[in-house]
All heavy atoms as an XYZ file, in Angstrom:
807
protein
N       0.829     -1.133     -0.060
C      -0.080      0.007      0.021
C       0.844      1.346     -0.056
O       0.357      2.318     -0.334
C      -0.944     -0.177      1.347
C      -0.166     -1.107      2.152
C       0.635     -1.966      1.196
N       2.138      1.152      0.509
C       2.902      2.418      0.488
C       4.396      2.072      0.330
O       4.695      0.894      0.292
C       2.656      3.133      1.830
O       3.335      4.335      1.909
C       3.006      2.303      3.066
N       5.181      3.028      0.402
C       6.657      2.824      0.391
C       7.033      2.021      1.741
O       6.377      2.138      2.655
C       7.387      4.086      0.335
C       7.203      4.914      1.516
C       7.904      6.378      1.555
O       8.991      6.369      1.041
O       6.994      7.376      1.637
N       8.130      1.206      1.632
C       8.484      0.547      2.821
C       9.231      1.475      3.744
O      10.050      2.223      3.375
C       9.377     -0.677      2.320
C       8.635     -1.786      1.812
C       9.406     -2.989      1.652
C       8.623     -4.102      1.134
N       8.901     -5.413      1.633
N       8.971      1.268      5.045
C       9.546      1.982      6.014
C      11.064      1.696      6.111
O      11.539      0.518      6.062
C       9.010      1.722      7.362
C       9.629      2.458      8.599
C       9.492      4.041      8.500
C       9.001      2.024      9.963
N      11.813      2.714      6.205
C      13.412      2.510      6.267
C      13.717      3.559      7.320
O      12.984      4.151      8.066
C      13.977      2.905      4.928
C      15.377      2.265      4.637
O      15.996      1.978      5.699
O      15.709      2.051      3.487
N      15.075      3.671      7.511
C      15.661      4.542      8.534
C      15.516      6.014      8.360
O      15.744      6.853      9.209
C      17.132      4.178      8.820
O      17.825      4.374      7.595
C      17.286      2.727      9.285
N      15.073      6.383      7.164
C      14.970      7.761      6.908
C      13.603      8.356      6.371
O      13.518      9.466      6.058
C      16.116      8.112      5.723
C      15.796      7.426      4.430
N      16.018      6.143      4.193
C      15.064      7.857      3.347
C      15.628      5.822      3.099
N      15.075      6.800      2.446
N      12.667      7.634      6.379
C      11.292      8.020      5.804
C      10.144      7.826      6.700
O       9.055      7.684      6.274
C      11.070      7.282      4.501
C      10.923      5.816      4.657
O      11.269      5.204      5.620
N      10.390      5.216      3.561
N      10.256      7.829      7.979
C       9.129      7.554      8.924
C       8.082      8.523      8.756
O       6.945      8.117      8.708
C       9.690      7.576     10.369
C       8.501      7.327     11.280
C       7.881      5.994     11.455
C       7.737      8.258     11.916
C       6.787      5.754     12.282
C       6.674      8.084     12.760
C       6.249      6.826     12.842
O       5.172      6.582     13.595
N       8.226      9.823      8.590
C       7.297     10.773      8.599
C       6.389     10.567      7.400
O       5.060     10.540      7.591
C       7.816     12.208      8.595
N       6.853     10.332      6.161
C       6.010     10.140      5.018
C       5.400      8.788      5.156
O       4.131      8.516      4.740
C       6.779     10.269      3.712
O       7.788      9.358      3.696
N       6.127      7.795      5.497
C       5.507      6.243      5.682
C       4.429      6.488      6.788
O       3.319      5.917      6.487
C       6.720      5.424      6.173
C       6.213      3.943      6.369
C       6.078      2.974      5.436
C       5.651      3.476      7.565
N       5.541      1.794      6.035
C       5.234      2.105      7.296
C       5.413      4.003      8.963
C       4.705      1.381      8.379
C       4.824      3.177      9.864
C       4.398      1.857      9.580
N       4.548      7.015      7.804
C       3.595      7.055      8.832
C       2.305      7.832      8.310
O       1.219      7.263      8.503
C       4.050      7.849     10.166
C       3.052      7.737     11.324
C       2.114      9.008     11.294
O       2.327      9.997     10.608
O       1.037      8.802     11.965
N       2.431      8.786      7.612
C       1.224      9.519      6.953
C       0.518      8.678      6.067
O      -0.765      8.462      6.149
C       1.811     10.841      6.367
C       0.511     11.524      5.669
C      -0.337     12.225      6.398
C       0.464     11.324      4.309
C      -1.441     12.899      5.824
C      -0.661     11.960      3.573
C      -1.653     12.795      4.386
O      -2.676     13.304      3.753
N       1.168      8.023      5.083
C       0.654      7.193      4.179
C       0.013      5.972      4.683
O      -1.091      5.500      4.308
C       1.551      6.788      3.027
C       2.111      7.923      2.215
C       3.177      7.573      1.190
C       3.739      8.725      0.510
N       4.914      8.366     -0.309
N       0.669      5.329      5.620
C       0.129      4.149      6.310
C      -1.009      4.387      7.126
O      -2.089      3.735      7.030
C       1.308      3.452      7.129
C       0.697      2.191      7.821
S       0.227      0.912      6.512
C       1.824      0.494      5.844
N      -1.134      5.547      7.854
C      -2.297      6.020      8.473
C      -3.485      6.107      7.664
O      -4.500      5.591      7.946
C      -2.046      7.296      9.325
C      -3.182      7.749     10.006
N      -4.030      8.821      9.488
C      -3.703      7.513     11.231
C      -4.979      9.030     10.387
N      -4.767      8.327     11.457
N      -3.210      6.817      6.472
C      -4.433      6.965      5.557
C      -4.804      5.728      4.978
O      -6.109      5.463      4.818
C      -3.840      7.981      4.300
C      -3.559      9.359      4.857
C      -4.666     10.013      5.554
O      -5.854      9.964      5.178
N      -4.393     10.713      6.665
N      -3.952      4.780      4.720
C      -4.296      3.476      4.220
C      -5.116      2.750      5.166
O      -6.213      2.225      4.852
C      -3.037      2.691      3.814
C      -3.328      1.230      3.319
C      -3.878      1.173      2.071
C      -3.151      0.205      4.227
C      -4.263     -0.259      1.682
C      -3.437     -1.047      3.751
C      -3.992     -1.282      2.542
O      -4.363     -2.576      2.141
N      -4.678      2.606      6.351
C      -5.475      1.814      7.489
C      -6.756      2.523      7.749
O      -7.750      1.722      7.819
C      -4.593      1.728      8.615
C      -3.184      0.920      8.593
C      -2.496      0.881      9.852
C      -3.618     -0.497      8.261
N      -6.819      3.902      7.725
C      -8.231      4.517      7.887
C      -9.062      4.104      6.802
O     -10.197      3.647      6.962
C      -7.948      6.063      7.994
C      -9.404      6.767      7.974
C      -7.341      6.393      9.334
N      -8.472      4.210      5.520
C      -9.333      3.908      4.314
C      -9.799      2.463      4.274
O     -10.879      2.089      3.796
N      -9.014      1.563      4.846
C      -9.460      0.061      4.919
C     -10.332     -0.212      6.142
O     -10.657     -1.327      6.347
C      -8.069     -0.825      5.005
C      -7.313     -0.678      3.797
C      -8.023     -1.196      2.516
O      -8.549     -2.218      2.477
N      -7.970     -0.382      1.396
N     -10.615      0.832      6.899
C     -11.442      0.522      8.170
C     -10.737     -0.109      9.241
O     -11.303     -0.842     10.024
N      -9.329     -0.057      9.198
C      -8.463     -0.834     10.195
C      -7.832      0.040     11.299
O      -7.014     -0.453     12.039
C      -7.502     -1.609      9.378
S      -8.194     -2.882      8.309
N      -7.975      1.351     11.221
C      -7.231      2.141     12.204
C      -7.589      1.959     13.622
O      -6.789      2.061     14.542
C      -7.453      3.613     11.851
C      -6.671      4.529     12.721
C      -7.049      5.394     13.770
C      -5.264      4.675     12.735
N      -6.157      5.970     14.282
C      -4.855      5.503     13.732
C      -4.235      4.031     12.042
C      -3.529      5.910     14.018
C      -2.884      4.361     12.307
C      -2.514      5.233     13.247
N      -8.815      1.294     13.836
C      -9.162      1.045     15.235
C      -8.275      0.014     15.999
O      -8.082      0.010     17.107
C     -10.709      0.491     15.364
O     -10.781     -0.591     14.574
N      -7.625     -0.872     15.086
C      -6.669     -1.823     15.608
C      -5.503     -1.268     16.080
O      -4.717     -1.755     17.001
C      -6.343     -2.863     14.401
C      -7.601     -3.740     14.062
C      -8.222     -3.479     12.886
C      -7.874     -4.889     14.805
C      -9.377     -4.302     12.559
C      -8.886     -5.707     14.418
C      -9.568     -5.404     13.369
O     -10.717     -6.225     12.994
N      -5.111      0.001     15.604
C      -3.921      0.623     16.117
C      -4.332      1.487     17.362
O      -3.581      1.593     18.343
C      -3.356      1.734     15.070
C      -3.022      0.942     13.835
C      -2.199      2.530     15.605
C      -1.928     -0.042     13.919
N      -5.496      1.891     17.503
C      -6.065      2.747     18.585
C      -6.326      1.787     19.743
O      -6.164      2.285     20.943
C      -7.270      3.462     18.187
C      -7.024      4.586     17.089
C      -8.193      5.370     16.833
O      -9.238      4.739     16.628
O      -8.131      6.583     16.626
N      -6.773      0.665     19.606
C      -7.212     -0.251     20.751
C      -6.030     -0.914     21.358
O      -5.269     -1.549     20.689
C      -8.277     -1.273     20.274
C      -8.540     -2.203     21.397
C      -9.504     -0.665     19.769
N      -5.945     -0.747     22.640
C      -4.859     -1.501     23.367
C      -5.208     -2.914     23.625
O      -6.311     -3.350     23.471
C      -4.538     -0.707     24.715
O      -5.574     -0.942     25.598
N      -4.127     -3.677     23.962
C      -4.241     -5.087     24.157
C      -5.174     -5.282     25.458
O      -5.980     -6.192     25.444
C      -2.787     -5.611     24.592
C      -2.834     -7.194     24.473
C      -2.912     -7.664     23.120
O      -3.055     -6.987     22.127
N      -2.737     -9.019     22.964
N      -5.174     -4.345     26.263
C      -6.005     -4.555     27.560
C      -7.497     -4.430     27.258
O      -8.319     -5.082     27.951
C      -5.647     -3.452     28.598
C      -4.180     -3.561     29.170
C      -3.200     -3.019     28.176
O      -3.412     -1.868     27.660
O      -2.126     -3.533     28.188
N      -7.856     -3.613     26.152
C      -9.328     -3.448     25.978
C      -9.746     -4.271     24.705
O     -10.843     -4.120     24.242
C      -9.644     -2.052     25.666
O      -8.724     -1.539     24.478
C      -9.464     -1.054     26.769
N      -8.839     -5.071     24.223
C      -9.245     -6.054     23.229
C     -10.244     -7.003     23.746
O     -10.237     -7.352     24.831
C      -7.925     -6.763     22.569
N     -11.197     -7.562     22.773
C     -12.200     -8.422     23.283
C     -11.625     -9.634     23.767
O     -10.582    -10.179     23.318
C     -12.931     -8.651     21.962
C     -12.266     -8.188     20.842
C     -11.205     -7.227     21.302
N     -12.295    -10.302     24.689
C     -11.869    -11.651     25.271
C     -12.378    -12.833     24.571
O     -13.255    -12.543     23.608
C     -12.178    -11.768     26.907
C     -13.763    -11.618     27.085
O     -14.491    -11.805     26.085
O     -14.110    -11.345     28.156
N     -12.167    -13.975     24.925
C     -12.510    -15.121     24.090
C     -13.962    -15.362     24.248
O     -14.642    -16.105     23.429
C     -11.843    -16.427     24.692
C     -10.233    -16.350     24.406
C      -9.653    -17.453     25.199
C      -9.980    -16.349     22.955
N     -14.702    -14.762     25.292
C     -16.144    -15.085     25.352
C     -16.931    -14.216     24.369
O     -18.065    -14.626     23.949
C     -16.608    -14.582     26.841
C     -15.857    -15.631     27.816
C     -18.069    -14.697     27.028
C     -16.092    -15.215     29.242
N     -16.402    -13.023     24.022
C     -16.945    -12.272     22.924
C     -17.230    -12.881     21.611
O     -16.176    -13.467     21.021
C     -16.270    -11.002     22.744
C     -16.791     -9.915     21.898
O     -17.597    -10.225     21.028
N     -16.513     -8.727     22.177
N     -18.369    -13.019     21.005
C     -18.579    -13.687     19.727
C     -17.925    -13.065     18.586
O     -17.618    -13.663     17.647
C     -20.155    -13.646     19.553
C     -20.619    -12.677     20.489
C     -19.608    -12.499     21.711
N     -17.488    -11.763     18.787
C     -16.751    -11.157     17.668
C     -15.352    -11.309     17.835
O     -14.487    -10.839     16.968
C     -17.138     -9.539     17.774
C     -18.478     -9.309     17.400
O     -19.064    -10.026     16.479
N     -19.067     -8.331     18.042
N     -14.783    -12.086     18.778
C     -13.445    -12.216     19.069
C     -12.640    -12.805     17.845
O     -11.634    -12.255     17.336
C     -13.130    -13.047     20.172
C     -11.615    -13.247     20.454
C     -10.759    -12.246     21.056
C     -10.973    -14.375     20.063
C      -9.527    -12.348     21.161
C      -9.519    -14.637     20.329
C      -8.881    -13.559     20.990
O      -7.434    -13.738     21.044
N     -13.165    -13.849     17.141
C     -12.342    -14.403     16.110
C     -12.257    -13.368     14.884
O     -11.236    -13.273     14.241
C     -13.322    -15.539     15.635
C     -14.010    -16.052     16.801
C     -14.208    -14.678     17.633
N     -13.407    -12.641     14.613
C     -13.334    -11.618     13.608
C     -12.295    -10.543     13.976
O     -11.488    -10.056     13.148
C     -14.675    -10.981     13.500
O     -15.689    -11.960     13.126
C     -14.765     -9.961     12.374
N     -12.305    -10.031     15.231
C     -11.367     -9.104     15.738
C      -9.979     -9.581     15.685
O      -9.146     -8.873     15.238
C     -11.741     -8.673     17.169
C     -10.797     -7.785     17.779
C     -11.337     -6.337     17.818
N     -10.303     -5.445     18.187
C      -9.886     -4.377     17.573
N     -10.646     -3.882     16.543
N      -8.967     -3.517     18.019
N      -9.672    -10.751     16.054
C      -8.368    -11.333     16.004
C      -7.876    -11.385     14.554
O      -6.634    -11.157     14.233
C      -8.362    -12.730     16.796
C      -6.895    -13.248     16.913
C      -6.078    -12.351     17.798
O      -6.562    -11.802     18.729
N      -4.801    -12.260     17.515
N      -8.747    -11.874     13.714
C      -8.279    -11.959     12.248
C      -7.976    -10.680     11.673
O      -7.014    -10.570     10.940
C      -9.470    -12.603     11.438
C      -9.143    -12.918     10.104
C     -10.299    -13.644      9.291
O     -11.293    -13.380      9.506
N      -9.881    -14.327      8.271
N      -8.703     -9.616     11.992
C      -8.467     -8.254     11.566
C      -7.172     -7.699     12.016
O      -6.321     -7.131     11.400
N      -6.894     -8.046     13.335
C      -5.638     -7.601     14.004
C      -4.563     -8.277     13.310
O      -3.437     -7.642     13.019
C      -5.550     -7.974     15.506
N      -4.620     -9.652     12.949
C      -3.601    -10.312     12.262
C      -3.328     -9.725     10.923
O      -2.156     -9.669     10.469
C      -3.987    -11.792     12.096
O      -3.995    -12.340     13.347
N      -4.439     -9.251     10.114
C      -4.154     -8.609      8.831
C      -3.514     -7.344      8.917
O      -2.611     -7.126      8.133
C      -5.622     -8.425      8.135
C      -6.156     -9.638      7.682
C      -7.596     -9.386      7.169
C      -8.215    -10.636      6.591
N      -9.596    -10.420      6.057
N      -3.741     -6.538     10.044
C      -3.036     -5.378     10.149
C      -1.674     -5.544     10.585
O      -0.691     -4.907     10.063
C      -3.709     -4.344     11.356
C      -2.866     -3.248     11.603
C      -5.055     -3.888     10.777
N      -1.323     -6.486     11.398
C      -0.026     -6.851     11.751
C       0.747     -7.263     10.508
O       1.993     -6.854     10.337
C      -0.005     -7.995     12.747
C      -0.429     -7.655     14.141
S       0.687     -6.675     15.094
C       1.898     -7.914     15.471
N       0.238     -8.140      9.726
C       0.915     -8.538      8.403
C       1.118     -7.290      7.462
O       2.210     -7.301      6.968
C       0.012     -9.601      7.721
C       0.526    -10.008      6.382
C       1.640    -10.836      6.338
C       0.034     -9.460      5.195
C       2.181    -11.343      5.244
C       0.596     -9.874      3.952
C       1.711    -10.825      3.952
O       2.236    -11.204      2.814
N       0.195     -6.488      7.381
C       0.364     -5.310      6.569
C       1.546     -4.497      7.047
O       2.472     -4.063      6.359
C      -0.933     -4.400      6.622
S      -0.867     -2.907      5.716
N       1.629     -4.263      8.360
C       2.729     -3.488      8.972
C       4.028     -4.160      8.766
O       5.055     -3.585      8.402
C       2.458     -3.220     10.441
C       1.300     -2.319     10.825
C       1.109     -2.238     12.281
C       1.586     -0.870     10.231
N       4.053     -5.459      8.895
C       5.268     -6.227      8.760
C       5.844     -6.338      7.399
O       6.966     -6.218      7.123
C       4.993     -7.684      9.337
C       4.857     -7.732     10.748
C       4.284     -9.110     11.203
O       3.942     -9.979     10.239
O       4.155     -9.295     12.350
N       4.891     -6.312      6.334
C       5.271     -6.247      4.952
C       5.649     -4.914      4.413
O       6.155     -4.848      3.379
C       4.353     -6.907      4.054
O       2.994     -6.245      4.254
C       4.073     -8.385      4.507
N       5.257     -3.843      5.242
C       5.574     -2.521      4.791
C       6.712     -1.862      5.426
O       6.827     -0.615      5.550
C       4.305     -1.665      5.026
S       2.961     -2.129      3.898
N       7.572     -2.669      5.971
C       8.947     -2.214      6.571
C      10.117     -2.877      5.958
O       9.956     -4.130      5.402
C       8.958     -2.374      8.082
C       7.835     -1.511      8.717
C       8.948     -3.830      8.477
N      11.203     -2.348      5.812
C      12.448     -3.128      5.249
C      12.824     -4.175      6.198
O      12.522     -3.967      7.391
C      13.574     -1.959      5.024
C      13.194     -0.905      4.090
C      13.682     -1.334      2.733
N      13.375     -0.338      1.788
C      12.945     -0.496      0.546
N      12.897     -1.726      0.059
N      12.806      0.504     -0.289
N      13.431     -5.175      5.732
C      13.837     -6.340      6.577
C      14.526     -5.953      7.734
O      14.461     -6.485      8.887
C      14.554     -7.310      5.654
C      13.615     -8.066      4.724
O      12.398     -8.134      4.897
N      14.223     -8.667      3.747
N      15.513     -4.891      7.674
C      16.276     -4.626      8.819
C      15.476     -3.890      9.920
O      15.889     -3.795     11.041
C      17.575     -3.869      8.447
C      17.204     -2.495      7.858
N      16.906     -2.287      6.499
C      17.074     -1.203      8.472
C      16.668     -0.981      6.292
N      16.787     -0.404      7.451
N      14.242     -3.493      9.626
C      13.435     -2.844     10.632
C      12.504     -3.881     11.433
O      11.939     -3.612     12.315
C      12.445     -1.860      9.861
C      13.159     -0.726      9.214
S      14.026      0.415     10.297
C      12.724      1.265     11.058
N      12.483     -5.049     10.862
C      11.700     -6.166     11.565
C      12.154     -6.404     12.859
O      11.260     -6.683     13.745
C      11.747     -7.406     10.732
C      10.974     -7.376      9.370
C      11.119     -8.661      8.635
C       9.465     -7.197      9.650
N      13.400     -6.198     13.291
C      13.836     -6.485     14.733
C      13.179     -5.651     15.714
O      13.001     -5.952     16.822
C      15.337     -6.319     14.661
O      15.765     -4.927     14.542
N      12.585     -4.364     15.277
C      12.031     -3.496     16.127
C      10.545     -3.944     16.416
O       9.920     -3.533     17.448
C      11.838     -2.105     15.559
C      13.259     -1.462     15.265
C      13.902     -1.390     14.020
C      14.076     -0.991     16.370
C      15.160     -0.874     13.971
C      15.420     -0.463     16.354
C      15.820     -0.385     15.054
O      17.129      0.131     14.889
N      10.049     -4.863     15.629
C       8.576     -5.193     15.789
C       8.327     -6.736     15.968
O       7.247     -7.152     16.244
C       7.737     -4.628     14.635
C       8.164     -5.323     13.342
C       7.703     -3.237     14.609
C       7.257     -4.940     12.159
N       9.440     -7.435     15.821
C       9.361     -8.916     15.914
C       8.615     -9.467     17.148
O       7.798    -10.449     16.936
C      10.682     -9.561     15.794
C      10.647    -11.135     15.649
C      11.961    -11.590     15.308
N      12.331    -11.264     13.986
C      13.482    -10.670     13.631
N      14.324    -10.466     14.480
N      13.684    -10.433     12.272
N       8.715     -8.892     18.316
C       8.150     -9.360     19.510
C       6.799     -8.658     19.903
O       6.160     -9.024     20.926
C       9.119     -9.059     20.688
C      10.305     -9.982     20.493
O      10.255    -11.020     19.886
O      11.571     -9.562     20.988
N       6.312     -7.808     19.035
C       5.013     -7.133     19.291
C       3.879     -8.103     19.197
O       3.892     -8.976     18.320
C       4.911     -5.942     18.343
N       2.984     -8.039     20.096
C       1.762     -8.861     20.068
C       0.462     -8.322     19.601
O      -0.569     -8.997     19.400
C       1.477     -9.424     21.495
C       2.556    -10.191     22.086
O       3.157    -11.040     21.368
N       3.010     -9.914     23.235
N       0.514     -7.084     19.141
C      -0.728     -6.309     18.694
C      -0.443     -5.197     17.842
O       0.744     -4.675     17.882
C      -1.508     -5.914     19.963
N      -1.344     -4.808     16.954
C      -0.996     -3.649     16.009
C      -0.573     -2.428     16.729
O       0.360     -1.772     16.212
C      -2.375     -3.545     15.271
C      -2.940     -4.870     15.266
C      -2.579     -5.533     16.693
N      -1.268     -2.156     17.772
C      -0.943     -0.915     18.602
C       0.440     -0.924     19.066
O       1.255      0.062     18.915
C      -1.888     -0.657     19.711
C      -1.619      0.707     20.485
C      -2.628      0.845     21.484
C      -2.362      2.322     22.183
N      -3.458      2.619     23.051
N       0.884     -2.044     19.607
C       2.317     -2.168     20.040
C       3.261     -2.133     18.882
O       4.292     -1.552     19.046
C       2.493     -3.445     20.813
C       3.746     -3.792     21.329
C       3.885     -5.126     22.092
O       2.923     -5.964     22.016
O       4.998     -5.392     22.641
N       2.902     -2.694     17.770
C       3.804     -2.750     16.637
C       4.040     -1.198     16.101
O       5.103     -0.758     15.875
C       3.158     -3.554     15.526
O       3.038     -4.818     15.910
C       4.117     -3.520     14.303
N       2.790     -0.493     16.106
C       2.936      0.950     15.640
C       3.760      1.785     16.521
O       4.560      2.533     16.142
C       1.509      1.450     15.611
C       1.330      2.801     14.936
C       1.382      4.016     15.699
C       1.177      3.081     13.477
N       1.060      4.998     14.649
C       1.065      4.540     13.451
C       1.118      2.364     12.475
C       0.843      5.080     12.262
C       0.868      2.950     11.253
C       0.821      4.208     11.106
N       3.654      1.588     17.862
C       4.357      2.318     18.819
C       5.908      1.972     18.764
O       6.761      2.842     18.820
C       3.970      1.927     20.288
C       4.614      2.576     21.351
C       4.232      2.183     22.737
C       5.140      2.694     23.768
N       5.152      1.851     24.949
N       6.223      0.712     18.517
C       7.564      0.311     18.368
C       8.266      0.846     17.160
O       9.370      1.289     17.194
C       7.776     -1.249     18.318
C       7.373     -1.968     19.713
O       7.174     -1.256     20.701
N       7.408     -3.201     19.675
N       7.600      0.904     16.069
C       8.117      1.610     14.905
C       8.234      3.077     15.072
O       9.324      3.684     14.634
C       7.120      1.380     13.710
C       7.107     -0.025     13.165
C       5.982     -0.209     12.202
C       8.436     -0.392     12.542
N       7.343      3.786     15.831
C       7.534      5.178     16.116
C       8.726      5.492     16.988
O       9.629      6.376     16.729
C       6.221      5.656     16.753
C       6.269      7.223     16.914
C       4.927      7.678     17.517
C       4.882      9.127     17.594
N       3.654      9.784     17.902
N       8.863      4.693     18.080
C      10.047      4.865     18.951
C      11.307      4.500     18.226
O      12.280      5.133     18.440
C       9.849      3.868     20.112
C      11.052      3.808     21.091
C       8.686      4.355     20.952
N      11.341      3.498     17.418
C      12.573      3.105     16.754
C      12.910      4.209     15.608
O      14.091      4.470     15.601
C      12.486      1.840     16.003
O      11.484      1.828     14.913
N      11.973      4.757     15.105
C      12.289      5.916     14.087
C      12.865      7.029     14.853
O      13.829      7.663     14.414
C      11.035      6.322     13.325
N      12.297      7.402     16.017
C      12.904      8.519     16.768
C      14.244      8.204     17.277
O      15.124      9.032     17.198
C      11.907      8.816     18.044
N      14.499      6.963     17.649
C      15.792      6.702     18.211
C      16.862      6.710     17.056
O      17.928      7.151     17.209
C      15.719      5.139     18.711
O      16.937      4.706     19.102
N      16.443      6.112     15.893
C      17.285      6.217     14.774
C      17.752      7.629     14.312
O      18.855      8.002     14.064
C      16.835      5.453     13.543
C      16.777      3.907     13.968
C      17.531      5.591     12.283
C      15.900      3.126     13.096
N      16.621      8.502     14.387
C      16.815      9.988     14.044
C      17.818     10.562     15.039
O      18.711     11.408     14.603
C      15.543     10.689     13.929
O      14.621     10.098     13.026
C      15.647     12.120     13.616
N      17.498     10.331     16.289
C      18.506     10.908     17.367
C      19.971     10.447     17.101
O      20.739     11.334     17.325
C      18.001     10.433     18.730
O      16.595     10.915     18.867
C      18.852     11.086     19.868
N      20.185      9.224     16.833
C      21.499      8.698     16.672
C      22.181      9.358     15.413
O      23.296      9.773     15.467
C      21.449      7.154     16.416
C      21.622      6.478     17.729
C      21.779      4.983     17.501
N      20.440      4.631     16.917
C      19.979      3.316     16.746
N      20.642      2.351     17.204
N      18.825      3.081     16.191
N      21.428      9.525     14.399
C      21.905     10.198     13.206
C      22.303     11.676     13.489
O      23.449     12.084     13.066
C      20.894     10.122     12.074
C      20.794      8.860     11.429
C      19.765      8.910     10.230
C      19.667      7.687      9.545
N      18.819      7.759      8.296
N      21.575     12.353     14.252
C      21.798     13.718     14.680
C      23.087     13.735     15.562
O      23.833     14.638     15.472
C      20.630     14.422     15.309
C      19.425     14.643     14.479
C      18.270     15.142     15.314
C      19.753     15.624     13.300
N      23.289     12.725     16.435
C      24.390     12.816     17.329
C      25.679     12.410     16.558
O      26.812     12.927     16.881
C      24.191     11.785     18.406
C      23.249     12.074     19.468
C      22.890     10.971     20.413
O      23.214      9.831     20.109
N      22.214     11.374     21.456
N      25.617     11.636     15.516
C      26.777     11.279     14.689
C      27.153     12.531     13.874
O      28.449     12.747     13.709
C      26.429     10.053     13.731
C      26.240      8.753     14.608
C      27.523      9.845     12.701
C      25.733      7.640     13.774
N      26.377     13.360     13.498
C      26.675     14.451     12.635
C      27.489     15.428     13.518
O      28.274     16.013     13.731
C      25.457     15.166     12.070
C      24.886     14.301     11.053
C      23.744     15.051     10.467
N      22.938     14.138      9.590
C      21.765     14.394      8.999
N      21.124     15.550      9.214
N      21.168     13.574      8.291
């Protein structure tokens, strides 16, 4: 859906990915925390879990391979999104320190 996230394009990637996920009706998977995700008793749980898995797959395929280490251990779309944001800020800070 968009360019792959690399160490230098977080701002444009984030904007395009946000628009894509909103357009696909999937932004709520980024907004909902793991604590408020539906439990197994909820009849909509399989549908919600399947949607979350699709968003995770989308995020994983829209980053360069060397960025996967930042999200490999994430369990939910919101956590994945946060990890990518934090890693992008960290990489930017390191680049500025090197200069």
